[in-house]
N, C-alpha and C positions, 0 to 999 in steps of 0.2 A: 504493499499498501503505500502511496505518493506522500510523501510530508505533504501537508495540506488538506488530506483526505481524512479527517475523523472516525475513528472510532465511535464517538459519541459524539450525537451531534446535539444544536438543541432541540429540544421540542416544538419551539414554534419558528414559522420562516424565519430567515435572520436580517431580512430587509423590514420588512409589514410594518412593523411595529415604529420605526422611526419615519414612516412616510408619512405618521399622520404633521410630522414637525415641518414642512415644506411649506410653505407661503404660498398664499393668490400669486402674487406679483413673480414668483418663477413658474407657476402653472401658465400664467397669461405670455409667457413666451413659447408657445406653441403658434405654429403657424400651418392652417388646413390649405393641402395643394389638392388637384385632381388628378389621380396619373393618367397615362393614356391610353388604358383600359375600363380607364370613368372611376377605377377606385379611390377611396379617400387615401389618402397617405397626410400622414405629418409630419411639417421637419420642425426639431424640434432644438431645445435653448443650446446643446452643444454639437448640431449638426446631425444627430442621429435623425433617420428618415426610415421609415417603417410600413408595412404596408399592415393597416390597421383592421384588415378581416383576418387576418393571420396571428393578430396579438390578442392577450386578453385584454378584453374589453368586458363592457356592461353588457351590449348585444351577444357574445360569443359567447359568453360565459350562461346563459337563459338557455343558449342553447344544448353547453353541454349539460346544464343539470337537467333538463329533459331529458337529455341520453340515460345519463348515467341513474334516474329513476328507474327507467323503462330496462336499463339491464344488470343493475344489483339492486336486489333487495337490502344488502347491510348499507351501502350508498343512501337508498333510496329513503331507509332507517335516518340516515345523519344528516341528509337536505334538509328531512323534516323538522331535526331538532336544533338545527344552525342556522338555518335559513339562507340566503344567497350569498356564494361567496365573496368574500371583498378584496380579493387579489388586484391590488392595482400598481402593475410596473412603473419603475421607476426608469421610463422612459425619457423622463427631461435631464438627469442624471446619473449617466449609467456607473461614472465612476464611484460615485458614492453607493450604489449598489455592489459592487464587486468587493469595494473595502470592507462594507458592513459585512457581507461573507465570510469575507478574513475574519474576521471581529469572531464571527462565532461559531468559529472553528473549536470543536474539543471542548465550552464549556456550557454551560447551563444557560436558559432563554433567562432567568432573569440577571444573570451577571453579563451577559451580552445586549441587553437592554440597557444598563446601568452606563456600561462602558460607551456605548452607544448615544446616550442621553449625553453625559458628560463630553464627548468630544463634537458632539453638535453645539453644544453650550457653548464651548470654550471658541468655535472654528466660525459658526453663525453659516446661515444660509449662503451668504457671497462666497465664505471663504473656505467650502467646502471641497475644496479644489485641492488637484497635483501641488500646486503653489503654495496650497493653506496649508498643506500637510509636510508639505517641504522646510515651512519655515518654524513649525514645531520644534520646539529645544525637547532633550531629554527631561527636564523638569517637565514639560505641559504632557509627557508621554508617561510618567510615571503617576500625573496626578491626574489625568484621566483612565487610568487602569491597564494598559496596554502591557503583557508578556513583551522583553526583548527582543524574543523571536516575532511577534508579530508585527514587530517596528519596525523591524527590518522589511519584513515581506510588504508591507503598508508601502514603505520610503522607494523600496524598489517598484511598487506598479507605479508611485506616483511619477517619479523618474521613467519609466516607460511610457508614459501616455506624457508626458513632456516633450519628453525626446522624439516623440514618435514612432518609437516601437511597438505601441498595441494602440489601433486606431478602433475605439468606439463605431464608428461609424463603418466600418468594414465589417462590422460583425452583423450586423441588422439583417441583412440577407440570407445570410447564410446556415445550413441546417446546420443541428443539434451537433451532431458529432463533431464538424469542423469547427464549430467554438470553440468547444472543447478540447480536442486539439492544439488549436489556437492558444486557449488560456492556462492549458497545462504545465507550457514554456515556460511560465514568470512562476519564478521563484518563490515557493508557499502554498501553489494553487495548484489542487489535488480536482480530481475526476469529481468530488461533493460539493467543492467551492463553485465550480466549473455551472453545476448543475443547477444549484440554487443561484447562481447568475442566469441562466436561461430563465427559469419563472419568475424571480422578482426582479431582475433588471432588462429582460430583454421580452419579457411577459411569452414566452414560447406555451402553447397551451395542452401540450401533450411529452410531459417530460414524469418520469420515472424513476428517481433516485433510489434503487436497490440496496444502496451501501448508507443510507440513511435511518441512523440508531432508532429514531422516534419515531420513523415511521416503520420501519420493522416489528417496531413494540405493539403500534396501531394495529398492523396489519393480524398481530396475534391474539390481541383482545377483539377485534371487534369480527373475528374469522372462528374463534375456538380456536383455535391452533394447538396443538400439544404441545411445541417447542416454535421458537423462533425460526421463521423460516427462510429458506435458503432463498438469492437471486433468483434459481428457477422459475421455483414457487409463487413469487410474487409477480415475475413478470407473464405468468399464466393466469394468476388470478385476473391482473390487472390488463388481459388481454382485448377483455369485452369491457373496458372504457374509452379505448383509441378513437376520435383523437387529442381524448380530452383527460390525458392522464395528470395532469398538471390540477385540474380542478379537484380528480379526486383525491390525490397527495393531499391535497389543502383541505377537504373534509376528514381524512383518516388523522393527520397531526390533531384536530379537535379532540381527539380521542384519548389523547397523553398531555393534554394543553392542562 
């Protein structure tokens, strides 16, 4: 297992909690365009262009819920209990989303929320950027509660983005495995971190993270399994959820939240 591919992950998605802190001003930086095929596209504050028909949004989530309710009794019950899925991809700040995924590696959900909250309070909306990260002092990193290895990973990520080695705009149109293969070349980014970014950064609707410890526990509880499921069993159960496995995962995370 690669460094950055935690055996113990947060019980809740790594980025979603801090999305509430994003301001209306940043949200208004979106410009709507109509693509050549007539589909609505968004060009976002950091230059990220996405096809909204293939990105998690309220309309797609409604389609996902309808499909999941009809294809899986367990998920139908979870949907009834928890209501509408609230995944809101960080399309306006993919750098923030990836940093958040790194912070969430191998710590509890509450610890991740606390660190991200302190970091956001320190940097603010305008400065949660590669430049803002690189200006943080060792004392700042200690204050927010980041471990030394994660400090290095996040700084290396900030350098890669600033120097043009990682361009988020080049990821938006890629298939999932292509995005993963690009991200895992970065120090401290393993498959799990890349998968969380796919869901909560790019809003990919059909991601199933079989290495997520919380999700594995949720499978066992929700489906009354005798032991922790292997990857193959999770994939088999989730086959009926395609092409909305990200949304299904969100409901299963609620089981262990």
